[in-house]
C-alpha positions in Angstrom: -192.3 -106.8 19.0 -190.7 -103.4 19.6 -188.4 -102.1 16.8 -185.0 -101.0 18.1 -183.1 -98.3 16.2 -179.5 -97.8 17.4 -178.0 -94.3 16.8 -174.6 -94.9 18.4 -172.8 -94.1 15.2 -174.8 -90.8 14.7 -176.2 -89.4 17.9 -173.7 -91.3 20.0 -170.8 -89.7 18.1 -172.1 -86.3 19.3 -170.7 -87.2 22.7 -168.0 -84.6 23.5 -164.6 -86.0 22.5 -166.0 -89.0 20.5 -165.1 -89.6 16.9 -165.1 -93.0 15.3 -162.8 -93.9 12.5 -164.0 -95.6 9.3 -163.0 -99.0 10.4 -164.4 -98.5 13.9 -167.8 -97.5 12.5 -167.9 -100.5 10.1 -166.9 -102.8 13.0 -169.6 -101.4 15.3 -172.2 -101.5 12.6 -171.5 -105.2 11.9 -171.6 -106.1 15.6 -174.9 -104.2 16.1 -176.6 -105.9 13.2 -175.2 -109.3 14.3 -176.7 -108.6 17.7 -180.1 -108.2 16.2 -180.6 -104.4 16.1 -183.4 -103.7 13.6 -182.2 -100.3 12.3 -178.9 -98.3 12.4 -178.6 -94.6 12.1 -175.0 -94.3 11.0 -174.3 -90.7 10.1 -175.5 -87.2 9.3 -175.5 -86.1 5.7 -173.0 -83.5 4.4 -170.7 -83.7 7.5 -167.4 -84.2 5.7 -165.7 -86.1 2.9 -164.4 -88.6 5.4 -167.9 -89.3 6.7 -169.1 -89.7 3.1 -166.4 -92.3 2.4 -167.2 -94.1 5.7 -170.9 -94.3 4.9 -170.1 -95.5 1.4 -168.0 -98.3 2.8 -170.6 -99.4 5.4 -173.3 -99.2 2.7 -171.2 -101.4 0.4 -170.8 -104.0 3.2 -174.5 -103.8 4.1 -175.6 -104.3 0.5 -173.4 -107.4 0.0 -174.7 -108.9 3.3 -178.4 -108.1 2.7 -178.6 -105.4 5.4 -178.8 -102.2 3.3 -182.4 -101.5 4.3 -181.3 -101.3 8.0 -179.1 -98.3 7.4 -180.4 -94.8 8.0 -178.9 -91.3 7.5 -179.9 -88.1 9.3 -180.7 -85.5 6.6 -182.0 -82.0 6.4 -184.7 -79.9 4.7 -182.3 -78.4 2.2 -183.8 -78.6 -1.3 -182.4 -82.1 -2.0 -178.7 -81.6 -1.0 -178.9 -84.2 1.8 -180.8 -86.6 -0.5 -178.2 -86.4 -3.2 -175.5 -87.0 -0.6 -177.3 -90.1 0.7 -178.0 -91.5 -2.8 -174.3 -91.0 -3.8 -173.2 -92.8 -0.6 -175.3 -95.9 -1.6 -177.9 -95.6 1.2 -181.7 -95.6 0.7 -183.2 -94.1 3.9 -183.3 -90.5 5.1 -184.3 -89.5 8.6 -185.5 -86.0 7.7 -184.9 -83.5 10.4 -188.0 -81.2 10.7 -189.2 -78.9 13.4 -191.5 -80.3 16.1 -192.1 -77.1 18.0 -193.4 -73.7 16.8 -190.6 -71.9 18.6 -188.0 -73.8 16.5 -189.8 -72.9 13.3 -190.3 -69.2 14.0 -187.1 -68.4 15.8 -184.5 -70.8 14.3 -185.8 -71.1 10.7 -187.6 -67.7 10.8 -190.4 -69.2 8.8 -194.1 -69.7 9.2 -195.4 -73.3 9.8 -196.9 -73.3 6.2 -193.6 -72.3 4.7 -191.7 -75.1 6.6 -194.4 -77.6 5.6 -194.0 -76.7 1.9 -190.2 -77.1 2.2 -190.7 -80.6 3.8 -193.2 -81.7 1.1 -190.7 -80.7 -1.6 -188.0 -82.9 -0.2 -190.3 -85.8 0.5 -191.6 -85.9 -3.1 -188.0 -85.5 -4.3 -186.9 -88.4 -2.2 -189.8 -90.5 -3.6 -188.5 -89.7 -7.2 -185.0 -90.8 -6.1 -186.2 -94.1 -4.6 -185.2 -93.0 -1.1 -187.5 -93.9 1.8 -188.3 -91.2 4.3 -188.7 -91.2 8.1 -189.5 -87.8 9.8 -187.9 -86.4 12.9 -190.0 -83.8 14.7 -187.1 -82.1 16.4 -188.0 -80.6 19.9 -191.3 -82.5 19.8 -191.5 -82.6 23.6 -191.4 -78.8 23.8 -193.9 -78.8 21.0 -196.4 -80.9 23.0 -195.9 -78.7 26.1 -196.1 -75.2 24.4 -197.5 -75.6 20.9 -199.5 -78.7 20.6 -201.7 -77.3 17.8 -198.5 -76.8 15.7 -197.6 -80.5 16.2 -201.0 -81.6 15.1 -200.9 -79.2 12.2 -197.7 -80.9 11.0 -198.9 -84.4 11.5 -202.3 -83.7 9.9 -200.6 -82.3 6.8 -197.8 -84.9 6.5 -199.7 -88.2 7.3 -200.9 -88.8 3.8 -197.4 -88.4 2.2 -195.0 -91.3 1.6 -193.5 -91.3 5.1 -192.6 -94.6 6.7 -192.1 -93.5 10.3 -192.6 -90.4 12.4 -190.0 -90.0 15.1 -190.7 -88.2 18.4 -187.6 -86.8 20.0 -187.3 -85.5 23.6 -184.5 -83.4 22.2 -183.6 -81.6 25.4 -184.4 -84.5 27.8 -187.1 -82.5 29.6 -189.8 -85.2 29.8 -190.7 -87.5 32.7 -192.6 -90.8 32.6 -195.9 -89.1 33.4 -196.0 -86.6 30.6 -194.2 -89.0 28.2 -197.1 -91.4 28.6 -199.6 -88.6 28.4 -198.2 -87.1 25.1 -197.4 -90.5 23.5 -200.9 -91.8 24.2 -202.5 -88.7 22.8 -200.4 -89.0 19.6 -200.9 -92.8 19.1 -204.7 -92.5 19.7 -205.1 -89.6 17.4 -203.1 -91.2 14.6 -203.6 -95.0 15.0 -202.3 -95.9 11.5 -199.0 -94.2 11.8 -195.7 -95.9 13.0 -194.2 -93.7 15.8 -190.7 -93.9 17.3 -189.7 -92.4 20.6 -186.2 -90.8 21.0 -185.2 -90.2 24.6 -182.4 -88.1 26.1 -181.1 -88.6 29.6 -180.6 -85.1 31.1 -182.7 -85.9 34.2 -181.6 -89.6 34.3 -185.1 -90.5 33.1 -184.4 -91.8 29.6 -185.0 -95.5 30.4 -188.1 -94.7 32.4 -189.4 -92.5 29.6 -188.8 -95.3 27.1 -190.9 -97.6 29.3 -193.7 -95.1 29.4 -193.6 -94.5 25.7 -193.8 -98.3 25.0 -196.6 -98.6 27.5 -198.4 -96.0 25.4 -198.3 -97.9 22.2 -195.1 -96.5 20.6 -193.8 -98.8 17.9 -190.0 -98.1 17.9 -187.4 -97.0 20.4 -184.1 -95.1 19.7 -181.0 -96.1 21.8 -177.2 -95.9 21.9 -174.7 -98.4 23.2 -173.4 -97.3 26.7 -175.8 -94.4 26.6 -173.5 -92.3 24.4 -174.9 -89.0 23.2 -174.9 -85.3 23.5 -174.9 -83.8 27.1 -176.1 -86.6 29.4 -176.5 -89.0 26.5 -179.3 -91.1 25.1 -181.3 -94.1 26.4 -178.6 -96.9 26.9 -179.3 -100.0 24.9 -178.4 -102.6 27.5 -180.7 -101.1 30.2 -183.6 -100.6 27.7 -183.4 -104.2 26.5 -183.4 -105.5 30.1 -186.4 -103.4 31.0 -188.4 -104.4 27.9 -187.7 -108.1 28.3 -188.1 -108.3 32.1 -190.3 -105.5 33.3 -192.6 -105.3 30.3 -192.4 -108.8 29.0 -192.0 -107.4 25.5 -189.9 -109.2 22.9 -187.1 -107.7 20.8 -184.8 -109.3 18.3 -181.7 -108.3 20.3 -179.4 -111.1 21.5 -178.7 -110.4 25.1 -175.6 -112.5 25.4 -173.8 -110.1 23.0 -174.5 -106.9 24.9 -171.5 -107.0 27.1 -169.1 -107.8 24.2 -170.4 -105.0 22.0 -170.4 -102.6 24.9 -166.7 -103.2 25.5 -165.9 -102.7 21.9 -167.7 -99.3 21.9 -166.1 -98.4 25.2 -162.7 -98.9 23.6 -163.4 -97.1 20.3 -165.2 -94.2 22.0 -162.7 -93.7 24.8 -165.6 -93.2 27.2 -165.2 -95.5 30.2 -168.3 -97.3 31.4 -169.2 -96.6 35.1 -168.5 -99.6 37.2 -172.1 -99.6 38.5 -173.7 -99.0 35.1 -176.7 -101.5 35.0 -176.2 -104.7 33.0 -172.7 -103.8 31.6 -170.8 -102.2 34.6 -167.9 -104.1 35.9 -169.4 -104.4 39.4 -173.1 -105.0 38.7 -172.9 -108.8 39.1 -170.5 -108.7 42.1 -171.9 -109.4 45.6 -169.9 -107.5 48.3 -171.7 -108.2 51.5 -171.1 -111.5 53.1 -174.8 -111.9 54.0 -175.6 -111.8 50.3 -173.2 -114.6 49.4 -174.6 -116.6 52.3 -178.1 -116.1 50.9 -176.9 -117.2 47.4 -175.6 -120.4 49.0 -179.1 -120.9 50.5 -181.3 -121.2 47.4 -180.1 -118.0 45.6 -182.0 -115.7 48.0 -180.2 -112.6 46.6 -180.7 -113.3 42.9 -183.0 -111.4 40.6 -184.0 -111.9 37.0 -180.8 -110.2 35.8 -178.8 -113.4 35.7 -175.2 -112.5 34.5 -175.0 -115.4 32.0 -177.8 -113.9 30.0 -175.4 -111.0 29.1 -172.2 -113.0 28.7 -171.2 -112.3 32.3 -170.5 -114.3 35.5 -171.5 -113.6 39.1 -168.5 -112.7 41.3 -168.1 -112.2 45.0 -165.9 -109.3 46.2 -163.2 -109.7 48.7 -162.7 -107.0 51.3 -163.6 -105.9 54.8 -167.3 -106.6 54.2 -166.5 -110.2 53.2 -167.9 -113.0 55.3 -167.1 -116.7 55.2 -169.7 -117.2 52.4 -167.8 -114.7 50.1 -164.5 -116.4 50.8 -166.1 -119.8 50.3 -167.5 -118.9 46.9 -164.1 -117.7 45.7 -162.2 -120.6 47.1 -164.6 -123.0 45.5 -164.1 -121.4 42.2 -160.4 -122.0 42.6 -161.0 -125.7 43.4 -159.4 -125.3 47.0 -160.9 -127.0 50.1 -160.5 -125.6 53.6 -161.9 -126.8 56.9 -163.9 -124.4 59.1 -161.0 -123.4 61.3 -158.8 -122.5 58.3 -161.7 -120.7 56.7 -162.0 -118.4 59.7 -158.3 -117.6 59.6 -158.4 -116.7 55.9 -161.6 -114.6 56.3 -160.0 -112.6 59.1 -156.9 -111.9 56.9 -159.0 -110.8 54.0 -161.0 -108.4 56.3 -157.7 -107.1 57.7 -156.4 -106.3 54.2 -159.7 -104.7 53.3 -159.5 -102.4 56.3 -156.1 -101.2 54.9 -157.9 -100.5 51.6 -155.9 -103.0 49.8 -157.5 -104.5 46.6 -158.0 -108.2 46.9 -158.9 -110.5 44.0 -159.7 -114.2 43.7 -156.2 -114.7 42.2 -154.7 -113.4 45.4 -156.4 -116.0 47.6 -153.9 -118.8 47.1 -151.1 -116.5 48.4 -153.2 -115.3 51.3 -154.0 -118.9 52.2 -150.4 -119.9 51.9 -149.3 -117.0 54.2 -152.1 -117.5 56.8 -151.7 -121.3 57.0 -147.9 -121.3 56.8 -147.7 -123.8 54.0 -145.2 -123.9 51.2 -147.7 -125.3 48.7 -148.3 -122.0 46.9 -145.1 -120.0 47.8 -143.7 -117.8 45.0 -142.1 -120.0 42.4 -141.3 -117.0 40.2 -139.5 -113.9 41.5 -138.5 -110.8 39.6 -135.1 -110.3 41.2 -134.0 -107.1 39.4 -134.6 -105.1 36.2 -133.3 -102.0 34.4 -135.6 -100.0 32.1 -134.0 -97.6 29.6 -136.0 -94.8 27.8 -134.0 -92.7 25.3 -135.2 -90.2 22.8 -135.1 -91.6 19.2 -134.5 -95.2 20.4 -136.7 -98.1 21.3 -137.0 -98.6 25.1 -135.1 -101.5 26.4 -135.4 -103.7 29.5 -132.9 -106.0 31.1 -134.3 -108.4 33.7 -133.0 -111.1 36.1 -135.7 -113.5 37.4 -135.8 -116.7 39.4 -138.0 -119.6 38.3 -138.1 -122.7 40.5 -134.9 -121.7 42.1 -133.0 -121.1 38.9 -131.9 -117.7 37.7 -132.4 -116.4 34.2 -131.4 -113.1 32.5 -132.6 -111.5 29.3 -132.6 -108.1 27.5 -135.2 -107.0 25.0 -136.6 -103.9 23.3 -140.2 -102.9 22.8 -142.6 -100.1 22.0 -142.6 -98.9 25.6 -140.8 -99.8 28.8 -143.4 -102.3 30.0 -143.6 -103.8 26.5 -139.8 -104.3 26.5 -140.1 -105.8 30.0 -142.8 -108.2 28.8 -140.8 -109.1 25.7 -137.8 -110.0 27.9 -139.9 -112.4 29.9 -141.4 -113.9 26.8 -137.9 -114.7 25.5 -137.1 -116.5 28.7 -140.4 -118.4 28.7 -139.9 -119.4 25.0 -136.5 -120.9 25.7 -138.0 -122.9 28.6 -141.0 -123.9 26.5 -143.4 -122.4 29.0 -146.8 -121.0 28.2 -147.4 -117.3 28.9 -150.9 -115.8 28.9 -152.1 -113.2 26.4 -152.6 -109.7 27.8 -156.2 -108.8 27.0 -156.6 -105.5 28.8 -154.4 -103.0 30.6 -155.9 -100.4 32.9 -154.3 -97.7 35.0 -156.2 -96.2 37.9 -154.7 -92.9 39.1 -156.3 -91.1 42.1 -157.6 -87.6 41.4 -155.6 -84.5 42.6 -152.6 -84.7 40.3 -150.0 -85.6 43.0 -146.9 -87.0 41.3 -146.1 -89.3 44.1 -149.6 -90.8 44.4 -150.0 -94.6 44.4 -151.0 -95.9 41.0 -153.0 -99.2 40.6 -152.4 -101.1 37.4 -155.0 -103.8 36.6 -154.0 -106.3 33.8 -156.4 -108.8 32.3 -154.9 -112.1 31.1 -156.1 -115.1 29.1 -154.4 -118.5 29.1 -156.3 -121.0 26.9 -159.9 -120.7 28.3 -158.8 -119.3 31.7 -159.3 -115.6 32.1 -158.1 -113.6 35.2 -156.9 -110.3 36.4 -153.9 -109.2 38.5 -153.2 -105.9 40.2 -150.1 -104.0 41.1 -149.8 -101.0 43.4 -146.8 -98.5 43.3 -146.0 -94.8 42.9 -144.6 -95.7 39.5 -147.0 -97.0 36.8 -144.5 -99.3 35.2 -143.5 -100.8 38.5 -147.1 -101.4 39.4 -147.5 -103.2 36.1 -144.4 -105.3 36.9 -145.8 -106.3 40.3 -149.1 -107.3 38.5 -147.1 -109.4 36.0 -145.1 -111.2 38.7 -148.4 -112.2 40.3 -149.6 -113.5 37.0 -146.5 -115.6 36.5 -147.0 -117.2 39.9 -150.6 -117.9 39.2 -149.9 -119.8 36.0 -147.1 -121.7 37.7 -149.5 -122.9 40.3 -152.0 -124.0 37.6 -149.6 -126.8 36.5 
């Protein structure tokens, strides 16, 4: 059973441009503990008054819920200043930052190894008198093992008998690879078999997950991670990938609940403002989407293109992309999901139209299929029942934006005016007023994403992707236009026709 320490709220917050509010930190801390994370490093001591109040609030919640022993604070060798900060915040564990390489001691601290050791001993014994548990970070340990191994052993030899719960081995600059990670970790674990060691990876060479695997294979007891791989420079080892590797590749158990990973990842994405790459393993938007038609065909024939990373493990579903690479199998998978049946001849017609649209680089979704089918097969079954006939959007300084709309529903025309916090919000409010009068259900908007091509051209086409939820049905619609709001209106019109066709 490998111990997982998540440092999203401390090391992850060192990502350029990331700063969590008090409520955001508390929310993420609760989610991570609910997900089964063993330990949380939530802050650095002495950062600010705001950070102190945040830690105090998280500690108060953790104590009331029986989780206080899971909270850890990064502290410094500073004659007890960090310890007093931690104690006053209500926490009980310090991750004491010490130097793991001779170069850091002599050039940054300008001290001898013996002087640094004495300073560390002073704070460890003070922590013991204050009833604060101590874990030790050996900062720059990887460089220490490469250039000053004797110094690393000097530190461990002289600290191992003191009241230290864990020694934590950081690859601070992300310079290791799986080969020397395994070599160094094996040497440390074999030399000190009675000590609990953690490994802390950075991803500068995109080797963090591989190095974690090597460290665990060497007998390391704990692993440090961040959600979405947040962290300084190239970030830390990403929690979802590490969990998948430990569970599948190494057959090692953890206490982490896989089905919560995607949910927590999305919360952290929102709070951090750092978008997850669409091809990020486990949590990326596209990682459970088959694009090639041959793959969908193989899935129809005894799941020939499945691996152990089943999407339902992580609270996801498998999808089949629609575009120029689609074959009949892709189309069939999507049509089946909509509950529509087509014969072989009609399937070929629909497939050819999807490929044609893909060649023009148009974005096609499952929700577009009923309209494509209707167009290709010349049926009236799914023609537009809702049409946005006209609208006027007014934006004035010092006044709430307003929207006036005229729309057609089942052949009848309706008009409405409303105000909102923005032009699209006012437009949506006007539609809501019409739908309320008609006693019609309208989905909840769950996510709103604008995709703008790089280059800064003011007339570039903008794609607006809106996620909706109606009861238990979740779907997305897309709109494309040079104007962001008009793209959103097109996406909304698609949504209104989809829900009309659900009845």
